[in-house]
C-alpha positions in Angstrom: 98.4 144.4 187.8 96.2 146.7 189.8 98.9 149.4 190.0 99.0 149.7 186.2 96.7 151.7 183.9 94.4 149.7 181.7 94.4 150.5 178.0 91.4 149.4 175.9 92.5 149.5 172.3 91.8 148.3 168.8 94.9 147.6 166.7 93.7 149.2 163.4 92.0 152.3 164.9 94.0 155.4 164.0 93.0 157.1 167.3 94.2 154.1 169.2 97.4 154.0 167.2 98.5 157.5 168.1 97.6 156.9 171.8 99.8 153.7 171.8 102.7 155.5 170.2 102.7 158.2 172.9 102.4 155.5 175.6 105.3 153.6 174.0 107.6 156.5 173.5 107.0 157.8 177.1 107.6 154.3 178.6 104.2 154.4 180.3 103.6 150.7 181.0 100.0 149.6 181.1 97.8 146.5 180.7 96.7 146.3 177.1 93.2 145.0 176.4 92.6 144.5 172.7 88.8 144.7 172.0 86.5 143.8 169.2 84.4 146.8 168.4 81.4 144.8 167.4 81.5 143.1 170.9 82.9 145.5 173.4 83.6 144.2 176.8 81.3 145.2 179.7 84.4 146.4 181.7 85.2 148.9 178.9 81.6 150.2 178.6 81.4 150.6 182.4 84.5 152.8 182.3 83.5 154.7 179.2 79.9 154.3 178.1 80.5 156.1 174.8 82.2 152.9 173.6 85.0 154.2 171.5 88.8 153.5 171.7 91.2 154.3 173.1 90.2 154.2 176.8 92.8 154.5 179.4 91.7 153.7 183.0 94.3 155.0 185.5 95.0 153.3 188.8 93.1 155.9 190.7 90.0 155.2 188.7 90.2 158.3 186.4 89.3 157.5 182.8 90.8 159.2 179.7 88.4 158.7 176.8 90.1 160.8 174.1 93.2 159.8 172.2 94.8 163.3 172.6 94.2 163.2 176.3 95.9 159.9 176.5 98.8 161.3 174.5 99.1 164.4 176.7 98.9 162.3 179.9 101.7 160.0 178.7 103.9 162.7 177.4 103.3 164.8 180.5 105.0 162.0 182.5 107.9 161.5 180.1 108.6 163.2 176.8 112.0 162.0 175.7 111.8 163.3 172.1 110.0 166.6 173.0 106.8 165.7 171.1 104.7 168.2 173.1 106.7 171.1 171.7 105.2 170.1 168.3 101.6 170.0 169.3 100.2 172.3 166.7 96.6 172.8 167.4 95.8 174.0 163.9 97.2 170.9 162.3 95.6 168.4 164.7 92.2 170.2 164.7 92.1 170.2 160.9 93.0 166.5 160.8 90.5 165.5 163.4 87.8 167.8 161.9 87.6 168.5 158.2 90.1 165.8 157.1 88.5 163.0 159.1 85.1 164.2 157.8 86.2 163.8 154.2 88.1 160.6 154.9 85.0 158.9 156.3 82.9 160.0 153.3 85.5 158.9 150.8 86.1 155.5 152.4 82.6 154.7 153.7 80.6 156.5 151.0 77.8 154.0 151.0 77.3 154.4 154.7 77.1 158.2 154.3 75.4 158.2 150.9 77.8 160.7 149.5 80.0 161.2 146.4 83.4 159.7 147.3 85.3 161.6 144.6 84.0 164.9 146.0 85.3 164.1 149.5 88.5 162.6 148.1 89.3 165.9 146.4 88.6 167.9 149.5 90.9 165.6 151.6 93.5 165.9 148.9 93.5 169.7 149.1 94.4 169.4 152.8 97.2 166.9 152.1 98.6 169.2 149.4 99.0 171.9 152.1 100.9 169.4 154.3 103.1 168.5 151.4 104.0 172.2 151.0 104.7 172.5 154.7 107.2 169.7 154.5 109.4 171.6 152.1 112.9 171.8 153.6 112.1 169.7 156.6 111.6 166.0 157.4 108.6 166.4 159.6 105.7 168.8 160.1 107.4 170.9 162.8 111.0 170.5 161.8 113.4 167.7 161.2 112.4 165.6 164.3 109.0 163.9 164.8 106.6 165.5 167.1 103.0 165.1 168.4 101.6 166.7 165.2 103.3 164.0 163.0 102.2 161.1 165.3 98.7 162.5 165.6 98.2 162.8 161.9 99.9 160.0 160.1 97.6 157.1 161.1 94.8 158.9 159.4 96.8 159.8 156.3 97.8 156.1 156.2 94.1 155.2 156.2 93.5 157.6 153.3 96.4 156.3 151.3 95.6 152.7 151.8 92.0 153.0 150.4 93.5 153.4 146.9 97.3 152.9 147.2 98.1 153.0 143.6 96.3 156.2 143.1 97.8 157.8 146.2 101.4 156.7 145.2 101.0 158.4 141.8 100.0 161.8 143.3 102.4 164.7 143.0 103.0 164.8 146.8 106.6 163.6 147.0 107.4 165.1 150.4 104.3 163.8 152.1 104.6 160.4 150.5 108.2 160.2 151.8 107.1 161.4 155.2 104.4 158.8 155.4 106.8 156.0 154.3 109.3 156.9 157.0 106.7 156.8 159.8 105.2 153.6 158.6 108.7 152.0 158.4 109.7 153.3 161.9 110.5 150.9 164.7 108.0 152.8 166.8 105.1 152.0 164.5 106.1 148.4 164.1 106.3 148.1 167.9 102.8 149.3 168.5 101.2 147.3 165.7 102.0 143.9 167.2 98.9 141.6 167.1 97.3 140.5 170.3 94.2 138.3 170.8 90.9 139.9 171.7 90.8 140.3 175.5 88.2 138.5 177.6 87.5 138.7 181.3 89.9 136.5 183.2 92.7 136.5 180.6 96.2 136.8 181.6 97.4 140.5 181.5 99.2 141.6 178.4 101.9 144.3 179.3 102.4 147.2 176.9 105.0 148.2 176.1 106.1 144.6 176.0 
């Protein structure tokens, strides 16, 4: 398998989710190594000492340590749905910056010693703008899914799942329908298959399968 990239991933990490979706849609085959974040393998830390997922190690030894870099690499090789045309820097930057900041302090408020309701309200304000953006179109950049949709929805899924009954009762009909479509897509189901935690010497797991 030395001619394939190696992807270190964690199934439930939203950053890893969006990287896997780009790899899947581009048909970029790699060796998938599911990791346990509390016990990261030495091979992963050697490739990327910062210890976060996803990490994509290319056959030439180059290492991609950021999910957006993995997405751009995969889509640069093959972009059958034209996702890169929908890479809206403003949307992705706001998601990865302010929204993620508030999401963490809403979901993990004891860790951050913050008021979760304050951060929930701030995150909701961002989601309300996305709901307005979806008026008259199925996705954030038009009727077809794009990099912006794929980059954002794993994080919005995480926000929604923290209190699903509350989220489902919000007056965000377009955003709720958008999230439901992406969650029910064949693409998302395909990249969420469960794999055992990788250990040195294990037989390679090919991704896409």
